[in-house]
C-alpha positions as CSV (number, residue, x, y, z in Angstrom):
1,M,26.2,5.8,-14.7
2,K,25.4,9.0,-16.6
3,P,23.9,11.9,-14.6
4,V,20.2,12.2,-14.9
5,S,20.6,15.4,-17.0
6,E,22.6,13.4,-19.6
7,R,20.3,10.5,-19.9
8,R,18.2,10.1,-23.0
9,R,14.5,11.0,-22.5
10,I,12.2,8.0,-22.7
11,E,9.6,8.8,-25.3
12,P,6.0,7.5,-25.0
13,W,4.5,5.5,-27.8
14,R,2.2,7.4,-30.1
15,L,-1.3,5.9,-30.5
16,L,-2.4,5.7,-34.1
17,H,-5.5,3.6,-34.0
18,S,-7.5,1.4,-31.5
19,I,-10.2,-1.2,-31.9
20,Y,-12.0,-3.2,-29.3
21,S,-11.6,-6.9,-30.1
22,F,-13.8,-8.0,-27.1
23,S,-16.0,-6.4,-24.5
24,D,-18.2,-7.6,-21.7
25,R,-19.2,-6.4,-18.2
26,W,-15.9,-7.7,-16.8
27,L,-13.3,-6.4,-19.2
28,K,-12.4,-5.0,-22.6
29,L,-9.6,-6.1,-24.9
30,R,-8.3,-3.1,-26.8
31,S,-6.0,-3.7,-29.8
32,D,-3.8,-0.7,-30.4
33,T,-1.6,0.4,-33.4
34,V,1.3,2.5,-32.1
35,R,4.2,4.4,-33.5
36,L,7.4,3.5,-31.6
37,P,10.0,6.2,-30.7
38,G,12.3,4.8,-33.4
39,G,9.7,5.3,-36.1
40,S,8.5,1.8,-36.6
41,T,4.9,0.7,-36.2
42,L,3.7,-2.0,-33.8
43,T,0.3,-3.7,-34.3
44,P,-1.5,-5.1,-32.6
45,Y,-0.5,-4.2,-29.0
46,H,-3.2,-5.7,-26.8
47,V,-4.3,-3.8,-23.6
48,I,-6.9,-5.1,-21.1
49,E,-9.2,-2.5,-19.7
50,A,-10.8,-3.7,-16.4
51,A,-12.2,-2.1,-13.3
52,D,-9.8,-1.0,-10.6
53,W,-9.3,-3.6,-7.8
54,V,-9.2,-3.2,-4.0
55,N,-7.3,-5.3,-1.5
56,V,-8.0,-5.2,2.3
57,V,-5.6,-6.2,5.0
58,A,-8.2,-6.5,7.8
59,I,-7.2,-7.0,11.5
60,S,-9.9,-7.9,14.0
61,E,-10.4,-6.5,17.4
62,A,-8.8,-9.7,18.7
63,G,-5.7,-9.0,16.6
64,N,-6.3,-11.6,14.0
65,V,-5.9,-11.1,10.2
66,I,-9.0,-12.0,8.3
67,L,-8.2,-14.3,5.3
68,V,-10.3,-16.2,2.8
69,E,-9.7,-19.4,0.9
70,Q,-11.3,-19.9,-2.5
71,Y,-10.9,-21.8,-5.7
72,R,-9.3,-19.9,-8.6
73,H,-10.2,-21.5,-11.9
74,A,-7.6,-19.8,-14.0
75,V,-4.8,-21.4,-12.0
76,K,-6.9,-24.4,-11.0
77,R,-6.1,-24.3,-7.3
78,V,-7.4,-23.1,-3.9
79,L,-5.6,-20.0,-2.8
80,L,-5.3,-18.3,0.6
81,E,-6.1,-14.6,0.1
82,I,-6.9,-11.3,1.8
83,P,-10.4,-10.0,1.0
84,A,-10.5,-8.3,-2.4
85,G,-12.6,-7.4,-5.3
86,H,-13.4,-4.9,-8.0
87,V,-14.6,-1.3,-7.9
88,D,-18.1,-0.8,-9.4
89,P,-18.7,2.0,-11.8
90,N,-18.9,5.4,-10.0
91,E,-18.1,3.7,-6.7
92,D,-15.6,5.3,-4.2
93,R,-12.6,3.0,-3.8
94,E,-12.7,2.9,0.0
95,A,-16.4,2.2,-0.2
96,A,-15.7,-0.7,-2.6
97,A,-13.1,-2.0,-0.1
98,R,-15.5,-1.8,2.8
99,R,-18.2,-3.5,0.6
100,E,-15.9,-6.3,-0.4
101,L,-14.8,-7.0,3.1
102,L,-18.4,-7.2,4.3
103,E,-19.6,-9.3,1.4
104,E,-16.8,-11.8,1.6
105,T,-16.4,-12.1,5.4
106,G,-19.2,-10.4,7.2
107,Y,-16.7,-8.1,8.9
108,G,-16.9,-4.3,9.0
109,D,-16.5,-1.0,10.9
110,G,-13.0,-0.4,12.3
111,A,-10.4,2.3,11.4
112,W,-9.4,2.5,7.8
113,H,-6.1,3.6,6.3
114,T,-5.1,4.0,2.6
115,L,-1.9,2.1,1.8
116,G,-1.6,3.3,-1.8
117,A,-2.2,2.2,-5.4
118,L,-0.1,0.1,-7.8
119,H,-0.4,-1.1,-11.4
120,P,-1.0,-4.9,-11.2
121,V,0.4,-5.7,-14.7
122,A,1.6,-2.5,-16.3
123,S,2.5,-4.1,-19.6
124,R,-1.1,-5.3,-20.3
125,F,-3.6,-4.1,-17.7
126,A,-4.7,-0.4,-17.7
127,N,-6.2,-0.6,-14.2
128,Q,-4.9,-0.1,-10.7
129,V,-5.1,-2.1,-7.4
130,H,-5.8,0.0,-4.3
131,S,-4.7,-1.3,-0.9
132,Y,-6.2,-0.6,2.5
133,L,-5.6,-1.5,6.1
134,A,-8.7,-2.0,8.3
135,L,-7.9,-2.1,12.0
136,D,-10.2,-3.4,14.8
137,V,-12.9,-4.7,12.4
138,R,-15.7,-6.8,13.9
139,K,-18.3,-9.2,12.8
140,V,-21.3,-7.2,11.8
141,G,-23.2,-9.6,9.6
142,E,-23.1,-12.7,7.5
143,P,-21.1,-13.0,4.2
144,L,-23.1,-12.2,1.0
145,Q,-21.1,-14.3,-1.5
146,E,-21.8,-14.4,-5.2
147,E,-22.9,-17.6,-7.0
148,S,-19.3,-18.2,-8.3
149,E,-17.8,-17.8,-4.8
150,N,-17.3,-20.5,-2.2
151,L,-15.1,-18.8,0.4
152,H,-13.9,-20.3,3.6
153,I,-13.0,-17.6,6.2
154,R,-9.9,-18.0,8.2
155,E,-8.7,-15.9,11.2
156,M,-5.0,-16.0,12.1
157,P,-3.1,-14.1,14.8
158,W,-1.0,-11.5,13.1
159,A,2.2,-12.8,14.6
160,D,1.5,-16.3,13.1
161,F,0.7,-14.7,9.8
162,V,4.0,-12.9,9.7
163,A,5.9,-16.0,11.0
164,G,4.4,-18.0,8.2
165,L,5.4,-15.5,5.6
166,Q,8.9,-15.3,6.9
167,S,9.4,-19.0,7.1
168,G,7.9,-19.7,3.7
169,K,5.2,-21.9,5.1
170,L,2.5,-19.5,4.2
171,R,2.2,-17.6,0.9
172,L,-0.4,-15.3,-0.7
173,F,0.2,-16.6,-4.3
174,E,-1.6,-13.7,-6.0
175,A,1.2,-11.2,-6.5
176,N,-0.8,-8.1,-6.2
177,Q,-2.0,-9.3,-2.7
178,M,1.6,-9.8,-1.6
179,S,2.3,-6.2,-2.8
180,S,-0.5,-5.0,-0.5
181,V,1.2,-6.7,2.5
182,F,4.5,-5.1,1.5
183,L,2.8,-1.6,1.3
184,L,1.4,-2.3,4.8
185,H,5.0,-3.0,5.9
186,L,6.2,0.3,4.5
187,Y,3.2,2.2,6.0
188,A,3.8,0.6,9.4
189,T,7.5,1.3,9.4
190,A,6.8,5.0,8.9
191,S,4.0,5.2,11.5
192,S,4.4,6.5,15.0
193,D,1.1,4.9,16.0
194,P,2.0,1.7,18.1
195,A,-1.1,-0.1,16.8
196,I,0.1,0.3,13.3
197,S,3.9,0.2,13.8
198,K,3.6,-3.3,15.3
199,L,2.3,-4.6,11.9
200,R,5.8,-4.4,10.4
201,L,7.0,-7.6,8.8
């Protein structure tokens, strides 16, 4: 492998023109015309602009991870998930995560930790997904689910959740949610706090 100093620099694409093919309150489809580093033109290159997303790994005072089951129409199946949602315009990301946890499960309070942000689909989506750990959450109200939501709340001991993942008997089939669990593993591995370090996978 060549030393870093000898490697060819990766050039960004040059944006020549953009039009919006579709736009509503959920997303925008942007169609770009770009000049590639080799000099050729690529058109259209479609980019989806959507609000940032938030994922929450929430652990109750009893040591249970708070999960939800819901139907996902795009894949036509019921999925087991961690609480998640989108960030409203001008909304703080942690505030959005707290809101989504409360709306979907009725849980709140606790100690919150930022796990980091990732691009969910860097080739097409322009947004980011922000992951949080919420420790010692408690039931503070009833869920306030939207009309399109029919969520079943599940609580599972953290040890059972980890054992299920390790055995393959349990999966979070939405990839960006599995990435949040992995970010938690990295965060817990680096932590000297026993309450957090015990959450390693």
